[in-house]
Phi, psi and omega in degrees: 000319180299317179296325178296317179289327175295315176297322175297320181293315181293315179295322182291326181274333178281310185212091189279057176239146187287317185299314180292328177296317180292320178294319175298314179298321176296315177301315181294324177292314178298323178296315177300319178294319175297318179298312179298320181289328187262359179237184179285358180286356175301328183294336181289346183260017185296324179302318180288323175298324177294334178273358176093016180260131173279166181292325177297316175298315182299312181287332176294314177296319178296321178296318183294314178296324179290325174299320180295312179297324179294316182295316179299314184293317178294318181295319178291320177296325177292330180292327183264000179251000000 
């Protein structure tokens, strides 16, 4: 969550538009998913697998929630600039 807000702040100050911010967040989410699948960090997701969630589903839900937070953050930031 903290990394998401840091990324939102950096993206918001550099280019305060929603579309580039969401594309950047999509790239970061795909990178994180690839990193988890290709390294030994996959073992850290056993809890979610026991709940019946695949890594793709987990990262998709995280991306959607992150998009909602990004849109809210960028919209508020555009109001004050």
